[in-house]
Phi, psi and omega in degrees: 000130181237156176280086188249003185234128177277134179227157184223160171289139178261131179240144174238188179255129178295132187294333184266322184247353177078005179280158176295139181225128177292135185266004177076024178212160177237150180201179177287158178304315182300314182294316183295313180292322178302323182273008176074022180259175178246160184249141170264104183301332180288349183268011182308128174219166179238141178216163176293144179297339178295341180278348184275142174274182184293344179269347179101013178253152177293127181259114185300329178294322177290325177298318180293327180288322181238072186294133177192136183292148170297151178243121182263000000 
């Protein structure tokens, strides 16, 4: 298993003050933009494609099943 997929932190807009808010998940650029969220380019990390769910986000259960550190 190799760290072959780039992933980023997903940010949304806080409903009360309009500031950027981390949503507690990471995903591919395509998934984050598709869902109308924003990307923090500084949060770039790499993970195995086996860790991604069908929507393109890192699935913590899969991470536990196939443990391997993120590579920055």
